[in-house]
C-alpha positions as CSV (number, residue, x, y, z in Angstrom):
1,M,76.6,53.7,14.5
2,E,74.7,50.8,12.7
3,I,77.1,47.9,11.8
4,D,76.3,45.8,8.7
5,G,75.7,42.2,9.6
6,D,77.8,41.2,6.5
7,L,80.9,42.8,8.1
8,L,80.5,40.6,11.1
9,G,80.0,37.5,9.1
10,L,76.4,37.1,10.0
11,T,74.0,35.4,7.5
12,D,70.5,36.2,7.0
13,A,69.6,33.0,9.1
14,D,71.7,34.2,11.9
15,E,70.2,37.7,12.0
16,E,66.6,36.1,11.9
17,H,67.5,33.7,14.7
18,E,68.9,36.6,16.8
19,A,65.7,38.6,16.2
20,E,63.5,35.6,17.2
21,E,65.6,35.3,20.5
22,I,64.9,39.0,21.2
23,V,61.1,38.5,20.5
24,D,61.2,35.4,22.8
25,R,62.9,37.3,25.6
26,D,60.4,40.1,25.4
27,G,57.5,37.6,25.2
28,L,58.8,35.9,28.2
29,R,59.0,39.1,30.2
30,M,55.5,40.1,29.1
31,L,54.1,36.7,30.0
32,E,55.8,36.8,33.4
33,A,54.4,40.3,34.1
34,L,50.9,39.2,33.2
35,L,51.0,36.3,35.5
36,F,52.4,38.3,38.4
37,A,49.9,41.1,38.0
38,A,46.8,38.8,37.4
39,A,44.2,38.8,40.2
40,E,43.1,35.4,39.2
41,P,44.7,32.3,37.3
42,L,44.9,32.8,33.6
43,S,44.2,30.2,30.9
44,E,46.4,29.7,28.0
45,A,43.8,31.1,25.7
46,E,43.7,34.3,27.7
47,L,47.5,34.5,27.6
48,I,47.6,34.1,23.9
49,E,45.0,36.8,23.4
50,R,46.9,39.3,25.5
51,L,50.4,38.7,24.2
52,P,51.7,39.8,20.8
53,K,50.8,37.7,17.8
54,G,53.5,35.0,17.2
55,C,54.5,34.4,20.8
56,D,54.8,30.6,21.4
57,V,52.9,30.7,24.7
58,P,53.2,27.0,25.5
59,S,57.0,27.1,25.1
60,L,57.2,30.3,27.1
61,L,55.2,28.7,29.9
62,A,57.4,25.6,30.0
63,E,60.4,27.9,30.2
64,L,59.0,29.9,33.1
65,V,58.0,26.7,35.0
66,T,61.6,25.5,34.7
67,H,62.9,28.9,35.7
68,Y,60.7,29.1,38.9
69,E,60.8,25.4,39.9
70,A,63.5,25.9,42.5
71,R,62.6,29.3,43.6
72,G,60.3,30.7,46.4
73,V,57.3,30.9,44.1
74,N,56.4,28.3,41.5
75,L,54.4,28.6,38.3
76,V,51.7,26.0,38.5
77,R,48.7,25.0,36.4
78,L,45.5,24.5,38.5
79,A,42.0,24.0,37.2
80,G,43.5,24.3,33.7
81,K,44.8,27.8,34.3
82,W,48.3,29.2,35.3
83,M,49.3,31.1,38.4
84,F,52.2,31.9,40.6
85,R,52.0,30.0,44.0
86,T,54.3,30.0,47.1
87,A,56.5,26.9,47.0
88,E,54.9,24.1,48.9
89,D,58.0,23.7,51.2
90,L,57.8,27.3,52.2
91,S,54.0,27.6,53.0
92,F,54.8,27.6,56.7
93,L,56.2,31.2,56.3
94,M,52.8,32.3,55.3
95,H,50.8,31.1,58.3
96,R,50.8,34.6,60.1
97,D,49.2,36.1,57.0
98,R,46.6,33.6,56.6
99,E,43.0,34.1,57.8
100,E,42.0,31.8,60.5
101,E,40.5,28.8,58.9
102,R,37.4,27.2,60.0
103,K,37.7,23.4,60.3
104,L,35.0,21.5,58.4
105,S,32.9,19.0,60.2
106,R,33.1,15.3,59.4
107,A,29.7,15.6,57.8
108,A,30.8,18.5,55.5
109,L,33.9,16.6,54.5
110,E,32.0,13.5,53.7
111,T,29.4,15.6,51.8
112,L,32.2,17.4,49.8
113,A,33.9,14.2,48.9
114,I,30.5,12.7,47.7
115,I,29.9,15.9,45.6
116,G,33.4,15.7,44.2
117,Y,33.2,12.1,43.0
118,H,29.5,11.7,42.2
119,Q,28.6,15.2,40.7
120,P,26.0,16.1,39.6
121,V,24.4,14.9,42.7
122,T,21.3,15.8,44.6
123,R,20.9,16.1,48.5
124,A,18.8,12.9,48.5
125,E,21.5,11.0,46.6
126,I,24.1,12.3,49.0
127,E,22.0,11.0,51.9
128,E,21.7,7.7,50.3
129,I,25.4,7.3,49.9
130,R,26.2,8.5,53.4
131,G,23.4,6.5,54.9
132,V,22.4,9.4,57.1
133,S,20.5,12.7,56.5
134,T,22.4,15.7,55.4
135,S,21.4,19.1,57.0
136,K,20.8,22.1,55.1
137,G,23.5,23.8,57.2
138,T,26.1,21.4,56.0
139,L,25.5,22.4,52.4
140,D,25.2,26.0,53.3
141,V,28.8,25.9,54.8
142,L,30.1,24.3,51.6
143,L,28.4,26.8,49.4
144,E,29.9,29.6,51.5
145,T,33.4,28.3,50.9
146,S,32.6,28.5,47.2
147,W,33.9,24.9,46.8
148,I,30.5,23.7,45.6
149,R,27.8,25.2,43.5
150,M,24.2,24.6,42.5
151,R,24.2,23.3,39.0
152,G,20.6,22.7,37.9
153,R,17.5,20.8,38.8
154,R,17.0,17.1,38.2
155,R,14.2,16.2,35.9
156,T,12.4,14.1,38.6
157,P,9.5,14.7,40.9
158,G,10.2,17.7,43.1
159,R,12.9,18.8,40.7
160,P,15.7,18.7,43.4
161,V,18.8,20.8,42.9
162,T,22.0,19.2,41.7
163,Y,25.4,20.1,43.1
164,G,28.9,20.1,41.7
165,T,32.4,21.4,42.6
166,T,33.9,24.8,41.4
167,E,37.1,26.0,40.0
168,L,38.0,27.4,43.5
169,F,37.8,23.8,44.7
170,L,40.4,22.6,42.3
171,V,42.7,25.6,43.1
172,H,42.3,25.1,46.8
173,F,43.2,21.4,46.7
174,G,45.9,21.8,44.1
175,L,44.2,19.9,41.3
176,D,44.6,20.7,37.6
177,S,41.3,18.9,36.8
178,I,38.7,16.9,38.7
179,K,40.2,13.8,37.3
180,D,43.2,14.3,39.5
181,L,41.2,13.3,42.6
182,P,42.7,10.1,44.2
183,G,41.8,6.9,42.5
184,L,41.0,3.4,44.1
185,E,44.6,2.5,44.7
186,E,45.6,5.9,46.1
187,L,42.8,5.9,48.5
188,K,43.7,2.4,49.7
189,G,47.3,3.5,50.0
190,A,46.3,6.4,52.2
191,G,44.3,4.1,54.5
192,L,41.0,5.8,53.6
193,L,39.5,2.5,52.2
194,D,39.3,-0.9,53.9
195,S,41.8,-3.3,52.3
196,A,39.1,-5.9,52.3
197,I,36.6,-4.0,50.1
198,P,34.5,-6.1,47.7
199,A,36.2,-6.9,44.4
200,S,33.2,-5.3,42.6
201,F,33.8,-1.9,44.4
202,M,34.6,0.9,42.1
203,V,35.5,4.6,42.6
204,P,33.3,6.7,40.2
205,T,35.0,8.7,37.6
206,P,34.5,12.4,38.6
207,N,33.0,14.8,36.0
208,D,32.7,18.5,36.6
209,A,31.7,19.5,33.1
210,S,29.9,22.9,33.0
211,E,27.3,21.5,30.5
212,L,24.2,20.1,32.1
213,D,23.5,16.4,31.9
214,E,20.5,15.2,29.9
215,D,18.5,14.8,33.1
216,E,19.2,18.3,34.4
217,D,17.3,21.6,33.8
218,P,18.9,25.0,34.2
219,L,18.5,26.8,37.4
220,E,15.5,29.3,37.4
221,E,15.8,32.9,38.4
222,G,15.8,33.2,42.2
223,D,17.1,29.7,42.8
224,L,20.4,30.9,44.3
225,F,18.6,33.0,46.8
226,D,15.7,30.6,47.8
227,D,16.2,29.6,51.4
228,E,13.7,26.7,51.0
229,E,15.1,25.2,47.7
230,M,17.2,22.6,49.6
231,D,14.2,21.4,51.5
232,L,12.4,20.3,48.4
233,E,14.2,16.9,48.5
234,S,13.3,16.4,52.3
């Protein structure tokens, strides 16, 4: 039996507010279902497109973040997209289910760090910063991890390939954007930089914009499969 709101002393504003709460609860459940079922992180724009019109997605995301912050999985934003992830303090429980990880060599780690901070960067520029040659195998390993990508070709003699990081790099290292990489003070605090570094020393501002720089040309067809392309800079 339908009961008239007037008999319960409900005003039109009360009924409207109650309806909004029902919509919000439904929106929250739908948002939660989308994020749980997604095979990859979803951007806010993708969530807005999939949810019913009128859902306040930013507010619903904030509510879900709060709801899950003390649970076994957390809702986190990485690489500008949203995903559920095992709480950091419980990651040890997953070690049996993980694939055996191959430890990167020192050369690969140094190369990855240089690409992260100096992108877009060529192989010759990486070698100049490291002070030693960089083997094709080192770049191959990083490309296989999908943490770096070939961006384009520098408009210089030889047209060397430029490298940059990927979205998977951000997700793996728990970064929302490339600008979240440690700065000068953080690197010094972690003991990764000498405390007596020159006053003029500066950590470059990382930039992983998808748009090519003015001195870059797009990759040509077949570049991704050319075994000799990395040797153009040698």
